[in-house]
MIBARO-237671 format. One record per residue: residue number from 1; residue in one letter; x, y, z of N, C-alpha, C, O in turn. Coordinates in pm, 1 decimal, m for minus. Example, Ala and Ser with C-alpha at 12.3 -4.5 7.8 and 13.67 -1.06 7.14 Angstrom:
% MIBARO-237671
<r><nr>1</nr><rest>a</rest><n_c1>1319.0</n_c1><n_c2>m569.0</n_c2><n_c3>780.0</n_c3><ca_c1>1230.0</ca_c1><ca_c2>m450.0</ca_c2><ca_c3>780.0</ca_c3><c_c1>1320.0</c_c1><c_c2>m330.0</c_c2><c_c3>780.0</c_c3><o_c1>1423.6</o_c1><o_c2>m331.9</o_c2><o_c3>846.5</o_c3></r>
<r><nr>2</nr><rest>s</rest><n_c1>1285.0</n_c1><n_c2>m225.0</n_c2><n_c3>708.0</n_c3><ca_c1>1367.0</ca_c1><ca_c2>m106.0</ca_c2><ca_c3>714.0</ca_c3><c_c1>1290.0</c_c1><c_c2>3.0</c_c2><c_c3>787.0</c_c3><o_c1>1340.9</o_c1><o_c2>113.8</o_c2><o_c3>803.9</o_c3></r>
//
This chain:
% MIBARO-237671
<r><nr>1</nr><rest>m</rest><n_c1>91.1</n_c1><n_c2>m125.5</n_c2><n_c3>m2.7</n_c3><ca_c1>m15.6</ca_c1><ca_c2>3.7</ca_c2><ca_c3>2.8</ca_c3><c_c1>86.6</c_c1><c_c2>126.2</c_c2><c_c3>9.0</c_c3><o_c1>189.5</o_c1><o_c2>123.5</o_c2><o_c3>76.5</o_c3></r>
<r><nr>2</nr><rest>s</rest><n_c1>45.2</n_c1><n_c2>235.3</n_c2><n_c3>m70.9</n_c3><ca_c1>144.2</ca_c1><ca_c2>359.3</ca_c2><ca_c3>m78.8</ca_c3><c_c1>131.5</c_c1><c_c2>418.4</c_c2><c_c3>42.7</c_c3><o_c1>31.9</o_c1><o_c2>403.9</o_c2><o_c3>113.6</o_c3></r>
<r><nr>3</nr><rest>r</rest><n_c1>248.5</n_c1><n_c2>499.4</n_c2><n_c3>77.8</n_c3><ca_c1>237.4</ca_c1><ca_c2>587.4</ca_c2><ca_c3>188.5</ca_c3><c_c1>111.4</c_c1><c_c2>684.5</c_c2><c_c3>213.0</c_c3><o_c1>60.2</o_c1><o_c2>713.7</o_c2><o_c3>321.1</o_c3></r>
<r><nr>4</nr><rest>i</rest><n_c1>80.2</n_c1><n_c2>720.6</n_c2><n_c3>102.0</n_c3><ca_c1>m53.7</ca_c1><ca_c2>840.0</ca_c2><ca_c3>109.9</ca_c3><c_c1>m184.2</c_c1><c_c2>750.5</c_c2><c_c3>146.8</c_c3><o_c1>m268.4</o_c1><o_c2>798.7</o_c2><o_c3>222.6</o_c3></r>
<r><nr>5</nr><rest>a</rest><n_c1>m199.6</n_c1><n_c2>630.4</n_c2><n_c3>97.3</n_c3><ca_c1>m311.2</ca_c1><ca_c2>559.2</ca_c2><ca_c3>122.8</ca_c3><c_c1>m308.2</c_c1><c_c2>515.8</c_c2><c_c3>269.4</c_c3><o_c1>m410.0</o_c1><o_c2>520.4</o_c2><o_c3>338.4</o_c3></r>
<r><nr>6</nr><rest>e</rest><n_c1>m181.4</n_c1><n_c2>470.4</n_c2><n_c3>319.5</n_c3><ca_c1>m187.9</ca_c1><ca_c2>447.3</ca_c2><ca_c3>455.4</ca_c3><c_c1>m235.3</c_c1><c_c2>549.5</c_c2><c_c3>548.4</c_c3><o_c1>m315.3</o_c1><o_c2>528.8</o_c2><o_c3>639.7</o_c3></r>
<r><nr>7</nr><rest>e</rest><n_c1>m168.0</n_c1><n_c2>687.5</n_c2><n_c3>512.4</n_c3><ca_c1>m207.2</ca_c1><ca_c2>784.4</ca_c2><ca_c3>603.9</ca_c3><c_c1>m349.3</c_c1><c_c2>822.8</c_c2><c_c3>599.7</c_c3><o_c1>m406.2</o_c1><o_c2>859.6</o_c2><o_c3>702.4</o_c3></r>
<r><nr>8</nr><rest>v</rest><n_c1>m417.0</n_c1><n_c2>815.3</n_c2><n_c3>471.2</n_c3><ca_c1>m578.4</ca_c1><ca_c2>835.7</ca_c2><ca_c3>462.2</ca_c3><c_c1>m644.3</c_c1><c_c2>716.5</c_c2><c_c3>560.9</c_c3><o_c1>m739.1</o_c1><o_c2>740.2</o_c2><o_c3>635.8</o_c3></r>
<r><nr>9</nr><rest>v</rest><n_c1>m582.3</n_c1><n_c2>589.9</n_c2><n_c3>550.3</n_c3><ca_c1>m659.1</ca_c1><ca_c2>488.8</ca_c2><ca_c3>635.6</ca_c3><c_c1>m616.4</c_c1><c_c2>507.6</c_c2><c_c3>794.0</c_c3><o_c1>m686.9</o_c1><o_c2>464.3</o_c2><o_c3>885.2</o_c3></r>
<r><nr>10</nr><rest>s</rest><n_c1>m533.6</n_c1><n_c2>554.3</n_c2><n_c3>808.0</n_c3><ca_c1>m489.6</ca_c1><ca_c2>574.3</ca_c2><ca_c3>967.0</ca_c3><c_c1>m533.8</c_c1><c_c2>696.6</c_c2><c_c3>1021.0</c_c3><o_c1>m473.4</o_c1><o_c2>744.8</o_c2><o_c3>1116.8</o_c3></r>
<r><nr>11</nr><rest>v</rest><n_c1>m631.1</n_c1><n_c2>752.7</n_c2><n_c3>971.8</n_c3><ca_c1>m655.7</ca_c1><ca_c2>900.5</ca_c2><ca_c3>1034.7</ca_c3><c_c1>m755.2</c_c1><c_c2>870.8</c_c2><c_c3>1154.6</c_c3><o_c1>m864.1</o_c1><o_c2>816.4</o_c2><o_c3>1136.6</o_c3></r>
<r><nr>12</nr><rest>s</rest><n_c1>m712.4</n_c1><n_c2>907.7</n_c2><n_c3>1267.2</n_c3><ca_c1>m795.4</ca_c1><ca_c2>880.6</ca_c2><ca_c3>1384.6</ca_c3><c_c1>m914.1</c_c1><c_c2>973.7</c_c2><c_c3>1411.1</c_c3><o_c1>m909.3</o_c1><o_c2>1089.8</o_c2><o_c3>1370.5</o_c3></r>
<r><nr>13</nr><rest>p</rest><n_c1>m1016.4</n_c1><n_c2>928.9</n_c2><n_c3>1475.1</n_c3><ca_c1>m1137.7</ca_c1><ca_c2>998.4</ca_c2><ca_c3>1489.6</ca_c3><c_c1>m1093.8</c_c1><c_c2>1125.8</c_c2><c_c3>1556.5</c_c3><o_c1>m1157.7</o_c1><o_c2>1222.3</o_c2><o_c3>1514.6</o_c3></r>
<r><nr>14</nr><rest>a</rest><n_c1>m1006.7</n_c1><n_c2>1154.2</n_c2><n_c3>1645.0</n_c3><ca_c1>m967.0</ca_c1><ca_c2>1275.7</ca_c2><ca_c3>1704.9</ca_c3><c_c1>m917.2</c_c1><c_c2>1369.9</c_c2><c_c3>1594.1</c_c3><o_c1>m947.0</o_c1><o_c2>1489.3</o_c2><o_c3>1590.4</o_c3></r>
<r><nr>15</nr><rest>r</rest><n_c1>m839.1</n_c1><n_c2>1307.5</n_c2><n_c3>1504.0</n_c3><ca_c1>m795.4</ca_c1><ca_c2>1419.9</ca_c2><ca_c3>1380.7</ca_c3><c_c1>m901.1</c_c1><c_c2>1457.2</c_c2><c_c3>1301.1</c_c3><o_c1>m902.6</o_c1><o_c2>1571.7</o_c2><o_c3>1256.1</o_c3></r>
<r><nr>16</nr><rest>k</rest><n_c1>m1000.5</n_c1><n_c2>1370.5</n_c2><n_c3>1273.0</n_c3><ca_c1>m1097.2</ca_c1><ca_c2>1399.8</ca_c2><ca_c3>1218.9</ca_c3><c_c1>m1193.8</c_c1><c_c2>1524.9</c_c2><c_c3>1277.7</c_c3><o_c1>m1236.6</o_c1><o_c2>1620.7</o_c2><o_c3>1213.2</o_c3></r>
<r><nr>17</nr><rest>r</rest><n_c1>m1213.8</n_c1><n_c2>1495.7</n_c2><n_c3>1412.8</n_c3><ca_c1>m1287.8</ca_c1><ca_c2>1602.9</ca_c2><ca_c3>1492.8</ca_c3><c_c1>m1206.1</c_c1><c_c2>1719.5</c_c2><c_c3>1492.4</c_c3><o_c1>m1266.9</o_c1><o_c2>1825.9</o_c2><o_c3>1480.6</o_c3></r>
<r><nr>18</nr><rest>r</rest><n_c1>m1069.4</n_c1><n_c2>1724.3</n_c2><n_c3>1503.8</n_c3><ca_c1>m1000.7</ca_c1><ca_c2>1853.7</ca_c2><ca_c3>1509.1</ca_c3><c_c1>m1006.8</c_c1><c_c2>1935.5</c_c2><c_c3>1369.5</c_c3><o_c1>m1010.5</o_c1><o_c2>2057.2</o_c2><o_c3>1351.4</o_c3></r>
<r><nr>19</nr><rest>d</rest><n_c1>m1006.7</n_c1><n_c2>1828.0</n_c2><n_c3>1276.0</n_c3><ca_c1>m1017.1</ca_c1><ca_c2>1877.1</ca_c2><ca_c3>1117.6</ca_c3><c_c1>m1154.6</c_c1><c_c2>1957.7</c_c2><c_c3>1109.1</c_c3><o_c1>m1157.7</o_c1><o_c2>2071.2</o_c2><o_c3>1061.5</o_c3></r>
<r><nr>20</nr><rest>q</rest><n_c1>m1259.1</n_c1><n_c2>1898.2</n_c2><n_c3>1153.9</n_c3><ca_c1>m1387.8</ca_c1><ca_c2>1941.7</ca_c2><ca_c3>1141.0</ca_c3><c_c1>m1410.2</c_c1><c_c2>2084.0</c_c2><c_c3>1224.1</c_c3><o_c1>m1473.8</o_c1><o_c2>2179.5</o_c2><o_c3>1179.6</o_c3></r>
<r><nr>21</nr><rest>e</rest><n_c1>m1351.7</n_c1><n_c2>2079.1</n_c2><n_c3>1340.7</n_c3><ca_c1>m1375.5</ca_c1><ca_c2>2202.0</ca_c2><ca_c3>1414.3</ca_c3><c_c1>m1274.2</c_c1><c_c2>2311.9</c_c2><c_c3>1354.9</c_c3><o_c1>m1307.5</o_c1><o_c2>2430.2</o_c2><o_c3>1360.9</o_c3></r>
<r><nr>22</nr><rest>d</rest><n_c1>m1164.0</n_c1><n_c2>2279.0</n_c2><n_c3>1303.8</n_c3><ca_c1>m1076.0</ca_c1><ca_c2>2373.9</ca_c2><ca_c3>1215.2</ca_c3><c_c1>m1148.5</c_c1><c_c2>2438.1</c_c2><c_c3>1110.7</c_c3><o_c1>m1137.3</o_c1><o_c2>2559.1</o_c2><o_c3>1091.3</o_c3></r>
<r><nr>23</nr><rest>r</rest><n_c1>m1238.2</n_c1><n_c2>2348.8</n_c2><n_c3>1027.1</n_c3><ca_c1>m1305.8</ca_c1><ca_c2>2380.9</ca_c2><ca_c3>909.4</ca_c3><c_c1>m1418.0</c_c1><c_c2>2488.5</c_c2><c_c3>952.9</c_c3><o_c1>m1438.8</o_c1><o_c2>2587.6</o_c2><o_c3>882.9</o_c3></r>
<r><nr>24</nr><rest>k</rest><n_c1>m1496.6</n_c1><n_c2>2461.1</n_c2><n_c3>1085.0</n_c3><ca_c1>m1608.7</ca_c1><ca_c2>2538.0</ca_c2><ca_c3>1139.6</ca_c3><c_c1>m1519.8</c_c1><c_c2>2675.4</c_c2><c_c3>1174.0</c_c3><o_c1>m1557.1</o_c1><o_c2>2781.8</o_c2><o_c3>1124.5</o_c3></r>
<r><nr>25</nr><rest>r</rest><n_c1>m1421.3</n_c1><n_c2>2671.9</n_c2><n_c3>1245.3</n_c3><ca_c1>m1374.6</ca_c1><ca_c2>2787.8</ca_c2><ca_c3>1291.9</ca_c3><c_c1>m1333.0</c_c1><c_c2>2901.3</c_c2><c_c3>1179.1</c_c3><o_c1>m1354.7</o_c1><o_c2>3022.5</o_c2><o_c3>1182.2</o_c3></r>
<r><nr>26</nr><rest>m</rest><n_c1>m1261.4</n_c1><n_c2>2816.5</n_c2><n_c3>1071.4</n_c3><ca_c1>m1225.4</ca_c1><ca_c2>2915.4</ca_c2><ca_c3>956.6</ca_c3><c_c1>m1355.5</c_c1><c_c2>2968.9</c_c2><c_c3>882.9</c_c3><o_c1>m1364.4</o_c1><o_c2>3079.3</o_c2><o_c3>829.2</o_c3></r>
<r><nr>27</nr><rest>q</rest><n_c1>m1453.8</n_c1><n_c2>2873.5</n_c2><n_c3>889.1</n_c3><ca_c1>m1571.6</ca_c1><ca_c2>2929.2</ca_c2><ca_c3>817.8</ca_c3><c_c1>m1624.3</c_c1><c_c2>3043.3</c_c2><c_c3>894.0</c_c3><o_c1>m1658.8</o_c1><o_c2>3134.8</o_c2><o_c3>819.2</o_c3></r>
<r><nr>28</nr><rest>y</rest><n_c1>m1640.6</n_c1><n_c2>3065.6</n_c2><n_c3>1012.5</n_c3><ca_c1>m1684.4</ca_c1><ca_c2>3153.6</ca_c2><ca_c3>1129.3</ca_c3><c_c1>m1575.9</c_c1><c_c2>3279.0</c_c2><c_c3>1096.5</c_c3><o_c1>m1610.7</o_c1><o_c2>3396.9</o_c2><o_c3>1089.1</o_c3></r>
<r><nr>29</nr><rest>r</rest><n_c1>m1467.5</n_c1><n_c2>3241.0</n_c2><n_c3>1082.2</n_c3><ca_c1>m1366.2</ca_c1><ca_c2>3354.0</ca_c2><ca_c3>1057.2</ca_c3><c_c1>m1389.0</c_c1><c_c2>3440.1</c_c2><c_c3>951.2</c_c3><o_c1>m1392.4</o_c1><o_c2>3562.7</o_c2><o_c3>962.3</o_c3></r>
<r><nr>30</nr><rest>r</rest><n_c1>m1409.5</n_c1><n_c2>3358.1</n_c2><n_c3>816.2</n_c3><ca_c1>m1431.3</ca_c1><ca_c2>3408.3</ca_c2><ca_c3>698.4</ca_c3><c_c1>m1574.1</c_c1><c_c2>3494.9</c_c2><c_c3>696.8</c_c3><o_c1>m1585.6</o_c1><o_c2>3597.5</o_c2><o_c3>629.8</o_c3></r>
<r><nr>31</nr><rest>a</rest><n_c1>m1673.0</n_c1><n_c2>3444.5</n_c2><n_c3>773.1</n_c3><ca_c1>m1790.1</ca_c1><ca_c2>3519.3</ca_c2><ca_c3>774.5</ca_c3><c_c1>m1781.3</c_c1><c_c2>3631.1</c_c2><c_c3>846.7</c_c3><o_c1>m1856.4</o_c1><o_c2>3721.3</o_c2><o_c3>809.7</o_c3></r>
<r><nr>32</nr><rest>i</rest><n_c1>m1704.7</n_c1><n_c2>3655.5</n_c2><n_c3>948.9</n_c3><ca_c1>m1660.2</ca_c1><ca_c2>3779.5</ca_c2><ca_c3>1035.5</ca_c3><c_c1>m1599.7</c_c1><c_c2>3880.2</c_c2><c_c3>934.2</c_c3><o_c1>m1649.0</o_c1><o_c2>3990.5</o_c2><o_c3>910.8</o_c3></r>
<r><nr>33</nr><rest>e</rest><n_c1>m1489.2</n_c1><n_c2>3831.1</n_c2><n_c3>877.3</n_c3><ca_c1>m1408.8</ca_c1><ca_c2>3911.8</ca_c2><ca_c3>778.2</ca_c3><c_c1>m1499.5</c_c1><c_c2>3962.7</c_c2><c_c3>655.4</c_c3><o_c1>m1492.3</o_c1><o_c2>4072.6</o_c2><o_c3>600.3</o_c3></r>
<r><nr>34</nr><rest>e</rest><n_c1>m1576.0</n_c1><n_c2>3869.1</n_c2><n_c3>629.4</n_c3><ca_c1>m1663.8</ca_c1><ca_c2>3924.8</ca_c2><ca_c3>514.9</ca_c3><c_c1>m1771.3</c_c1><c_c2>4032.9</c_c2><c_c3>551.0</c_c3><o_c1>m1807.7</o_c1><o_c2>4122.5</o_c2><o_c3>474.9</o_c3></r>
<r><nr>35</nr><rest>f</rest><n_c1>m1823.7</n_c1><n_c2>4007.9</n_c2><n_c3>698.0</n_c3><ca_c1>m1918.4</ca_c1><ca_c2>4127.7</ca_c2><ca_c3>743.5</ca_c3><c_c1>m1853.5</c_c1><c_c2>4255.8</c_c2><c_c3>762.9</c_c3><o_c1>m1907.3</o_c1><o_c2>4361.6</o_c2><o_c3>730.1</o_c3></r>
<r><nr>36</nr><rest>s</rest><n_c1>m1715.6</n_c1><n_c2>4246.6</n_c2><n_c3>826.2</n_c3><ca_c1>m1664.2</ca_c1><ca_c2>4367.8</ca_c2><ca_c3>843.5</ca_c3><c_c1>m1606.0</c_c1><c_c2>4432.5</c_c2><c_c3>722.9</c_c3><o_c1>m1589.0</o_c1><o_c2>4554.4</o_c2><o_c3>725.0</o_c3></r>
<r><nr>37</nr><rest>e</rest><n_c1>m1572.9</n_c1><n_c2>4360.7</n_c2><n_c3>614.6</n_c3><ca_c1>m1545.9</ca_c1><ca_c2>4420.6</ca_c2><ca_c3>490.9</ca_c3><c_c1>m1676.4</c_c1><c_c2>4501.0</c_c2><c_c3>425.4</c_c3><o_c1>m1669.9</o_c1><o_c2>4613.8</o_c2><o_c3>376.5</o_c3></r>
<r><nr>38</nr><rest>r</rest><n_c1>m1778.7</n_c1><n_c2>4431.0</n_c2><n_c3>433.6</n_c3><ca_c1>m1901.7</ca_c1><ca_c2>4504.7</ca_c2><ca_c3>381.8</ca_c3><c_c1>m1948.7</c_c1><c_c2>4614.5</c_c2><c_c3>465.3</c_c3><o_c1>m2009.9</o_c1><o_c2>4707.4</o_c2><o_c3>412.6</o_c3></r>
<r><nr>39</nr><rest>r</rest><n_c1>m1923.8</n_c1><n_c2>4612.3</n_c2><n_c3>600.8</n_c3><ca_c1>m1959.9</ca_c1><ca_c2>4724.3</ca_c2><ca_c3>683.6</ca_c3><c_c1>m1848.9</c_c1><c_c2>4832.9</c_c2><c_c3>651.0</c_c3><o_c1>m1897.6</o_c1><o_c2>4941.8</o_c2><o_c3>620.7</o_c3></r>
<r><nr>40</nr><rest>r</rest><n_c1>m1719.5</n_c1><n_c2>4827.7</n_c2><n_c3>650.6</n_c3><ca_c1>m1637.2</ca_c1><ca_c2>4912.4</ca_c2><ca_c3>590.1</ca_c3><c_c1>m1663.0</c_c1><c_c2>4974.2</c_c2><c_c3>460.6</c_c3><o_c1>m1643.0</o_c1><o_c2>5094.3</o_c2><o_c3>442.6</o_c3></r>
<r><nr>41</nr><rest>l</rest><n_c1>m1712.8</n_c1><n_c2>4885.7</n_c2><n_c3>357.4</n_c3><ca_c1>m1733.6</ca_c1><ca_c2>4943.5</ca_c2><ca_c3>245.0</ca_c3><c_c1>m1870.7</c_c1><c_c2>5035.7</c_c2><c_c3>247.2</c_c3><o_c1>m1884.3</o_c1><o_c2>5142.3</o_c2><o_c3>187.1</o_c3></r>
<r><nr>42</nr><rest>q</rest><n_c1>m1960.5</n_c1><n_c2>4976.1</n_c2><n_c3>322.8</n_c3><ca_c1>m2087.9</ca_c1><ca_c2>5054.1</ca_c2><ca_c3>353.4</ca_c3><c_c1>m2071.0</c_c1><c_c2>5192.1</c_c2><c_c3>428.4</c_c3><o_c1>m2149.9</o_c1><o_c2>5284.5</o_c2><o_c3>408.6</o_c3></r>
<r><nr>43</nr><rest>l</rest><n_c1>m1984.5</n_c1><n_c2>5199.9</n_c2><n_c3>498.9</n_c3><ca_c1>m1946.1</ca_c1><ca_c2>5337.2</ca_c2><ca_c3>565.9</ca_c3><c_c1>m1876.8</c_c1><c_c2>5411.4</c_c2><c_c3>471.2</c_c3><o_c1>m1904.3</o_c1><o_c2>5531.3</o_c2><o_c3>466.0</o_c3></r>
<r><nr>44</nr><rest>e</rest><n_c1>m1788.6</n_c1><n_c2>5364.9</n_c2><n_c3>391.1</n_c3><ca_c1>m1717.4</ca_c1><ca_c2>5422.2</ca_c2><ca_c3>289.6</ca_c3><c_c1>m1818.7</c_c1><c_c2>5489.8</c_c2><c_c3>191.7</c_c3><o_c1>m1806.0</o_c1><o_c2>5607.0</o_c2><o_c3>156.4</o_c3></r>
<r><nr>45</nr><rest>i</rest><n_c1>m1911.5</n_c1><n_c2>5415.0</n_c2><n_c3>153.4</n_c3><ca_c1>m1987.9</ca_c1><ca_c2>5469.6</ca_c2><ca_c3>40.9</ca_c3><c_c1>m2093.5</c_c1><c_c2>5564.3</c_c2><c_c3>98.8</c_c3><o_c1>m2149.2</o_c1><o_c2>5646.2</o_c2><o_c3>25.7</o_c3></r>
<r><nr>46</nr><rest>l</rest><n_c1>m2123.2</n_c1><n_c2>5553.3</n_c2><n_c3>236.5</n_c3><ca_c1>m2228.3</ca_c1><ca_c2>5653.9</ca_c2><ca_c3>298.9</ca_c3><c_c1>m2158.7</c_c1><c_c2>5805.3</c_c2><c_c3>307.2</c_c3><o_c1>m2219.7</o_c1><o_c2>5907.7</o_c2><o_c3>337.9</o_c3></r>
<r><nr>47</nr><rest>d</rest><n_c1>m2041.3</n_c1><n_c2>5797.8</n_c2><n_c3>278.8</n_c3><ca_c1>m1956.4</ca_c1><ca_c2>5942.2</ca_c2><ca_c3>275.9</ca_c3><c_c1>m1987.2</c_c1><c_c2>5999.9</c_c2><c_c3>159.4</c_c3><o_c1>m1957.2</o_c1><o_c2>6119.3</o_c2><o_c3>158.2</o_c3></r>
<r><nr>48</nr><rest>y</rest><n_c1>m2045.5</n_c1><n_c2>5952.0</n_c2><n_c3>41.4</n_c3><ca_c1>m2052.6</ca_c1><ca_c2>6001.5</ca_c2><ca_c3>m77.2</ca_c3><c_c1>m2216.7</c_c1><c_c2>5977.2</c_c2><c_c3>m128.5</c_c3><o_c1>m2247.6</o_c1><o_c2>5904.9</o_c2><o_c3>m223.2</o_c3></r>
<r><nr>49</nr><rest>p</rest><n_c1>m2305.6</n_c1><n_c2>6048.6</n_c2><n_c3>m50.3</n_c3><ca_c1>m2453.6</ca_c1><ca_c2>6024.4</ca_c2><ca_c3>m91.7</ca_c3><c_c1>m2478.7</c_c1><c_c2>6051.6</c_c2><c_c3>m234.8</c_c3><o_c1>m2569.6</o_c1><o_c2>5990.1</o_c2><o_c3>m290.7</o_c3></r>
<r><nr>50</nr><rest>d</rest><n_c1>m2397.4</n_c1><n_c2>6149.5</n_c2><n_c3>m308.6</n_c3><ca_c1>m2442.0</ca_c1><ca_c2>6182.0</ca_c2><ca_c3>m447.8</ca_c3><c_c1>m2388.4</c_c1><c_c2>6066.4</c_c2><c_c3>m532.5</c_c3><o_c1>m2440.9</o_c1><o_c2>6060.3</o_c2><o_c3>m643.7</o_c3></r>
<r><nr>51</nr><rest>l</rest><n_c1>m2292.9</n_c1><n_c2>5970.1</n_c2><n_c3>m505.0</n_c3><ca_c1>m2272.2</ca_c1><ca_c2>5865.5</ca_c2><ca_c3>m567.8</ca_c3><c_c1>m2374.8</c_c1><c_c2>5762.8</c_c2><c_c3>m590.6</c_c3><o_c1>m2399.4</o_c1><o_c2>5708.9</o_c2><o_c3>m698.5</o_c3></r>
<r><nr>52</nr><rest>i</rest><n_c1>m2436.5</n_c1><n_c2>5739.5</n_c2><n_c3>m468.6</n_c3><ca_c1>m2523.9</ca_c1><ca_c2>5646.5</ca_c2><ca_c3>m431.4</ca_c3><c_c1>m2648.8</c_c1><c_c2>5693.9</c_c2><c_c3>m531.1</c_c3><o_c1>m2700.0</o_c1><o_c2>5606.9</o_c2><o_c3>m601.6</o_c3></r>
<r><nr>53</nr><rest>a</rest><n_c1>m2690.3</n_c1><n_c2>5808.1</n_c2><n_c3>m536.9</n_c3><ca_c1>m2775.2</ca_c1><ca_c2>5838.9</ca_c2><ca_c3>m626.7</ca_c3><c_c1>m2760.3</c_c1><c_c2>5842.6</c_c2><c_c3>m767.8</c_c3><o_c1>m2853.9</o_c1><o_c2>5816.5</o_c2><o_c3>m843.4</o_c3></r>
<r><nr>54</nr><rest>a</rest><n_c1>m2643.2</n_c1><n_c2>5875.0</n_c2><n_c3>m807.9</n_c3><ca_c1>m2580.3</ca_c1><ca_c2>5853.6</ca_c2><ca_c3>m948.9</ca_c3><c_c1>m2583.3</c_c1><c_c2>5703.1</c_c2><c_c3>m984.5</c_c3><o_c1>m2630.9</o_c1><o_c2>5660.5</o_c2><o_c3>m1089.7</o_c3></r>
<r><nr>55</nr><rest>n</rest><n_c1>m2531.3</n_c1><n_c2>5630.2</n_c2><n_c3>m892.7</n_c3><ca_c1>m2535.8</ca_c1><ca_c2>5477.7</ca_c2><ca_c3>m934.8</ca_c3><c_c1>m2684.8</c_c1><c_c2>5417.8</c_c2><c_c3>m958.6</c_c3><o_c1>m2713.6</o_c1><o_c2>5337.9</o_c2><o_c3>m1047.7</o_c3></r>
<r><nr>56</nr><rest>y</rest><n_c1>m2780.7</n_c1><n_c2>5475.4</n_c2><n_c3>m855.1</n_c3><ca_c1>m2924.4</ca_c1><ca_c2>5431.2</ca_c2><ca_c3>m856.2</ca_c3><c_c1>m2964.3</c_c1><c_c2>5456.3</c_c2><c_c3>m1014.2</c_c3><o_c1>m3012.2</o_c1><o_c2>5369.9</o_c2><o_c3>m1087.7</o_c3></r>
<r><nr>57</nr><rest>l</rest><n_c1>m2939.2</n_c1><n_c2>5571.3</n_c2><n_c3>m1045.6</n_c3><ca_c1>m2982.7</ca_c1><ca_c2>5636.2</ca_c2><ca_c3>m1171.4</ca_c3><c_c1>m2941.2</c_c1><c_c2>5551.8</c_c2><c_c3>m1308.4</c_c3><o_c1>m3009.6</o_c1><o_c2>5528.1</o_c2><o_c3>m1408.0</o_c3></r>
<r><nr>58</nr><rest>l</rest><n_c1>m2802.8</n_c1><n_c2>5514.7</n_c2><n_c3>m1276.9</n_c3><ca_c1>m2739.7</ca_c1><ca_c2>5443.6</ca_c2><ca_c3>m1374.2</ca_c3><c_c1>m2790.3</c_c1><c_c2>5295.6</c_c2><c_c3>m1364.4</c_c3><o_c1>m2796.2</o_c1><o_c2>5234.6</o_c2><o_c3>m1471.2</o_c3></r>
<r><nr>59</nr><rest>v</rest><n_c1>m2825.7</n_c1><n_c2>5233.2</n_c2><n_c3>m1255.7</n_c3><ca_c1>m2879.8</ca_c1><ca_c2>5102.2</ca_c2><ca_c3>m1271.4</ca_c3><c_c1>m2995.3</c_c1><c_c2>5097.8</c_c2><c_c3>m1311.7</c_c3><o_c1>m3023.6</o_c1><o_c2>5003.3</o_c2><o_c3>m1385.3</o_c3></r>
<r><nr>60</nr><rest>s</rest><n_c1>m3101.2</n_c1><n_c2>5197.4</n_c2><n_c3>m1278.0</n_c3><ca_c1>m3219.2</ca_c1><ca_c2>5212.6</ca_c2><ca_c3>m1335.0</ca_c3><c_c1>m3239.6</c_c1><c_c2>5213.2</c_c2><c_c3>m1481.8</c_c3><o_c1>m3319.5</o_c1><o_c2>5145.0</o_c2><o_c3>m1546.0</o_c3></r>
<r><nr>61</nr><rest>a</rest><n_c1>m3157.0</n_c1><n_c2>5298.6</n_c2><n_c3>m1523.4</n_c3><ca_c1>m3163.0</ca_c1><ca_c2>5341.1</ca_c2><ca_c3>m1674.1</ca_c3><c_c1>m3109.7</c_c1><c_c2>5196.2</c_c2><c_c3>m1754.1</c_c3><o_c1>m3143.3</o_c1><o_c2>5172.2</o_c2><o_c3>m1870.1</o_c3></r>
<r><nr>62</nr><rest>l</rest><n_c1>m3023.7</n_c1><n_c2>5106.6</n_c2><n_c3>m1674.9</n_c3><ca_c1>m2993.3</ca_c1><ca_c2>4999.8</ca_c2><ca_c3>m1763.5</ca_c3><c_c1>m3077.3</c_c1><c_c2>4899.1</c_c2><c_c3>m1751.7</c_c3><o_c1>m3083.9</o_c1><o_c2>4817.7</o_c2><o_c3>m1843.8</o_c3></r>
<r><nr>63</nr><rest>h</rest><n_c1>m3165.0</n_c1><n_c2>4883.5</n_c2><n_c3>m1626.2</n_c3><ca_c1>m3270.2</ca_c1><ca_c2>4795.2</ca_c2><ca_c3>m1628.3</ca_c3><c_c1>m3395.8</c_c1><c_c2>4823.5</c_c2><c_c3>m1719.5</c_c3><o_c1>m3471.0</o_c1><o_c2>4732.4</o_c2><o_c3>m1754.2</o_c3></r>
<r><nr>64</nr><rest>q</rest><n_c1>m3413.4</n_c1><n_c2>4952.0</n_c2><n_c3>m1755.2</n_c3><ca_c1>m3528.2</ca_c1><ca_c2>5001.7</ca_c2><ca_c3>m1861.5</ca_c3><c_c1>m3505.9</c_c1><c_c2>4943.9</c_c2><c_c3>m1996.1</c_c3><o_c1>m3593.6</o_c1><o_c2>4903.4</o_c2><o_c3>m2072.4</o_c3></r>
<r><nr>65</nr><rest>r</rest><n_c1>m3352.6</n_c1><n_c2>4945.2</n_c2><n_c3>m2019.7</n_c3><ca_c1>m3322.9</ca_c1><ca_c2>4920.4</ca_c2><ca_c3>m2160.5</ca_c3><c_c1>m3329.1</c_c1><c_c2>4753.5</c_c2><c_c3>m2201.1</c_c3><o_c1>m3350.5</o_c1><o_c2>4709.2</o_c2><o_c3>m2314.0</o_c3></r>
<r><nr>66</nr><rest>s</rest><n_c1>m3306.5</n_c1><n_c2>4680.8</n_c2><n_c3>m2087.3</n_c3><ca_c1>m3326.1</ca_c1><ca_c2>4532.2</ca_c2><ca_c3>m2099.1</ca_c3><c_c1>m3445.4</c_c1><c_c2>4494.8</c_c2><c_c3>m2112.4</c_c3><o_c1>m3471.7</o_c1><o_c2>4375.0</o_c2><o_c3>m2122.8</o_c3></r>
//
């Protein structure tokens, strides 16, 4: 049996549990980072209300053409 196959077969339940916990932790961390980035961008956009209105007009004009 190859070395890689032996490693796959010999994975302990504790290792599987740790790997699953690590995946959950990373998923949670990515969600927090995504939320923080969205919040930062939203605050940045709110500094320019005229751009929000211009973007709305542009998007609505594009939707009317389609």
